[in-house]
N, C-alpha and C positions, 0 to 999 in steps of 0.2 A: 300683069301683076297689079295688086290693089294699090290704091293711093295711100300715101304715108300720112298718118295723122299725128305721129310723134315728131315734133319739129326738130328735136336734138338729133334725130337720125339723119335728117337732111343736112344739118350742119357738119356732122362728123364723117359721113360717108365719103366725101371726096378726099379728105385727108387720109382716111384709113385705106382707101383704094390706092392712093399714091404710095403709101408705106409698103403695102404688100407687093405692089408691082415692082418697086425698086428692090425690095428684099429678095424676091424670088428671081428676078432678072439677074442680079449680081451673083447669086448663088449658082445659077445656071451657067453664067459666063465663067465661073470658077471651076466648072466641071463637076459640081455636086449632083448626085443622083437621088431619085426618089422624092422629088419636090412636088408639093401640092400645086394646084392651079390657083392663080390669084383671082379673087372675086372682083367684079366691077362695082361701081358705086350704087347702081340700081339694085343689085343683089344684096349688097351690104345694108342698104337702107331698108329693104323689105324684111330682111332677117331681124334687124334691130327693132323695127316697128312691131313685128309680130311678137317677139320675145318680151318687149317692154309691156305691152298691154296684157300679155299672158301672166306676167309677174304680178300684176295687180289683182288678179282673180284668185279664187281659192277652190281647191278640190278636196272635198271631205274635211273642210276646216283648215287645211294647210296651204300656205303659199307655195307656188311651184318653184322648184330648184332644177334648173335645166342647163345642160351643156350641149351646144349645137356646133357641129363641125361641118364645114362646107367641103365636100369631096364626093366624087362618084363612087358607087358601090365597089367597082373594080379596083379602086385605089386603097380600099380598106383591107386589112389582114383578118380573115375569118370573120366577116361581118354577120350579124343577125339580120336577115332580110325579111321584111314584111311581105305577105302574099300579094298585097296591093299597094300602090303608091298612095300616100296620104297627102292632102294639100297642106302647105305650110300656113296654118291659120291659128288664131288665138285659141279657138275651141280645141283643136287637135293637140296643141302644145300643152294646154291645161290638163287634158285627159291623160296624156302620156307621162306627164311629169312625175307622178308617184313611183312609176316603174323605172325611172332613169336618174333618180336623184343622188345615187351613191357615187362617190368619187371615182373618176376614171371612165365613166360610161358617157359616150357622146351619141346624141341623135344625129344621124347622117342626113344632110340636106343637099340636094343637087338641083340643077336647072335643066329643063327640057322644053324646047320651043317657047322660051320666054316665061315659063311657069316654074316656080320653085315647089319642090315636093319633099316629103320625108320618106326615105326608103328603108330605114331600119336603125340599128344601133351598131356601134363598134367600140372596141377598147383600144385599137391601135390606128393611128392616123399618120399620113406622110409628113415629111419635114416641112416646116413653115406653114402648116395647114391653118387656115383661118378658123378660130374657135370663139364662140360667144358663150359666156357664162352668166347665169342669173342665180344669185345666191340669196337674194332678199328682194322684197317688192321695190320696183323702181330702180334697181341697181343693175347696170349692164357693164360687163367687163369684156373688152375685146383683147384677145391674146393669140399667140401662135406657139406651136410646138417648136422647141429648139432644134437646131441642126443636130442630127443623131439622137435626138430625144432625151438628152441628159438633163436632169434637174427640173425644177419647176418651170412651167410654161412662162414665156416672156409676155408681159402685158404691153399693150399698145395704147389703149385708151380706156377711160372709165367714164360712163354716163350715169348720172344720178339726178333724176328729175330733169330740170332744164340746165343743169350744170354739166359741162363737158371738159374733161381733163385729158390732154394728150401727153404721153410719156416723152420726156426729152432725154435722149441718150447722151447729149453733150454734157449733162451734169456729171456723168461718170468719168469724163475726161479731165476733170479738175484735179489739181495736185492734191494728194493725200486723201482722195476719195476712198472710203473703206472698201475692201475687197468684196464684202457681201453685197454692196450696192452695185459695183461694176458687174458682178456676176448676174444679179437680177436684171440689169440692163442689157445683158447678153453682149457685153463689150469684150470680155476675155474669151479665150478659146473655150469650147464646151467643157464643163467640168464633169468628172465621172460621178457615178452614183455615190461613191464613198469619199469624194473629195471633201477636205475639211471645210471649205467655204460652203459647199453644198449642204453639209450637215448643219451648219449654222442657219442656212436658209430653211431647212426642214424644221429646226427648232423654232425659228421665228414664226413659221406658218402654224405650228402646233400651239405655240404660246398664244397667238392671236385667236386660234379656234376655241380655246377653252373659256374665253369671255370673262375670266375672273380678273384680268390684269396681271402683270407680272414683271419682274426685273431680273435679267440674266447678266452677270458680269463674266467676261472672258478675260482671263489673266495669263501672263506669261508662264510657261512651265518652268520648273526648277527655280522658282522665285517665291519668296515669302513676304516681300515688301508690301504687297496689297493688304496684308493682315493689319497694317497700321491704320487702315481706313475703315475698320470694322470694330464694333463694340465687342469686348471680351468680358466674360466667357461667351463663346458662340452658343446660340440657342440650340442648333442642330448640327454639330460638327460631324463630319464623315471621316472615320479613321479605321483602317487605312482608306485612302481615297478610293472612290468607286470607279473602277476602270472597265466595266463591261462594254461600254460604247467604244472606248479606245481599243479594247481587245478585238472587237469585230472589225474595226478599220485596219488592223494590222494583219489580218488573215491574208492568205494567198490571194492574189488578184483574180485568179481563175474561179474563186468561189463567189465573186461579186455578182455574177450573172445568175447565180442560183436563187430561186424564188424563196427558199427557206432562209438563206442569208439575208436577203432584202427584207423579209418579214421580220426577222430578228432585229435588224437595224432600225426599222420603223418603230418597233416596240420599245427599244431603248431610248429613241428620240422622244417618244410619248412619255416614257418614264421620267426623264429629266425635265421635259417641258411642263409636266404636271406639277412638279415641285415648285415651279415659279408662281403658281397660284397661291401658295402660302405666303402670308404677310412677311415682307423682308426680301432680301436679295439671295438668289441662287448663284453660286460661284463655281465655274468650271475653268480648267486650264485650256490653252489652245490645243493641247494634245488630248482633250476630251476626257479628262479625269474630273470627277465631281468632288469638290472639297467641302462644301457646306450649303445649307439652304436656310431660309428664314433669318438671314443675318441682317443686322442693323448697321447702316453706314454712318460714320462720323467724320468730321473734319479733323485731321491731325493738328496739333498745336502750332506747328510751323507752317501751316498752309493758309491760304487766303480763301475767303468765302466767294464762291462763284455767283455772279449776278447776271451776266449776259452770256449768250451763246450765239454762234453764227448759225442761223437756221436756213436749211436748204430743203427744197422739195423737188424731185426730179420730174417736173412737168413743164410744158411750154409756158413761157412767161413767168416761171417760178424763180425769180431772182433771189440770190443769197441776201439775207437781211440780218442785221443785229437785233436780237430780241431779248427782253428780260425773261428769265427762266419761267416766271409765272405766266407768261403769255402763251407758252406752248404746253403746259401741263401742271400737275400738282406735285405731291410729295415724292412720288416715284421718280419723276423727271428731275426734280431738284437733287435728289440723292444720287441719281445716275450721273448728272452733270458734275456734281461735286467729286464723285469718285474718280471720274476721268480727269478732272482738273488736277487731282492729287496723284493719280497713277497714269502717267502719260502713255504707258505701253498697254493699257487695258482698253477693252471695248465694252460698252454697256448697251443692252437692248431692252427697251421698255415697251410692253404691250399695255394699251389702255382698255378699259372695259367697253369703251365706245367704238373700238375697232382700230383706232389710230395706233401706229407702230413707229417708234423712233429709235435710231441708232446713234449713239454718242461716241465720238472719237476725238483725239487730240490733234490739232493742226500745229505742227512745229513752225511752219512758215508764218502763220498769223498769230501764234502764241495764244490760242483760245480754243475752247471746246466747241466742236461743230456738231450740230444736231441734224441728222437726215431723217425727214419724215417719209417713210417708205411704204405706208399701207397701200398706196396706189399700185405698188409693184407686187404686193403679196396677195392681193385679192384673187 
């Protein structure tokens, strides 16, 4: 294998190797089947190095977007096999990138006699398979497929330039950690495609992807108290409430494996997430009924103005800190924190134009709004 010239790859590879070794070993001892093979640190380092330098090049004026999965061809389900093995190199990755940039397509990489090669592409990979994603120049995300493949892949580490962030699952064990965070950290049992928490994750990913910024408020069903925290009349009220997403989730569970049902669900997620790009807040209930969008948040007369929040980021050494709301964001973040401060049963999700994503919830124990910065988990 060639020498590594991206130093962050050297720093990250031993930690990532240990993560996958433990993850797959524990799953194997538990009797799980269909597990991927854990890559060693030399393999990890080489893949990161090649992907990083490829990300800084351009092909026909575009930066490469690549997803690399480490698995043997026989581990893939209906793989597209190249007629000849291609070396894992910067030049090869740059040339192949335009053909594999769409979501869900992985370049298959495997090792033979100490040499890594690209063997083809695949849409399906085994449980806990090592995956490396490049979505923008200099940004590398290491993740793995969840057990049974439900939901978004679980992120392990994020490398951006010389900065390395390792995801810390212990953050999800804190009291009153929102379910969307514990699900992204893969702490809970695997959620199904139509699980309510998984749908929130899909909404978060879609909100982040449209790059306009957005604010989504998730309120209790059968309650109208949240209306006290909005300016009336509403700019864009929805009456009756829009329940297409809720209707899909209520269908017979046997339909959920159907590709047409899954496509319909994704379309409804995109539909609601798109409304968050409109200035103001989009409001849905926990049972996925859309109430309004473009709404303005106000502080009720009997409420106090929020000034500080408990800020948490689920990364190693990311200790919980008290921060002024202005330190973590602008008007959307202030509005979200104020809403949760006044509506303790609500959840607020804020996407920033710069890619940051924050989830606000109420901590009854600490009696304060807590803000989880989770873009590291959504990439």
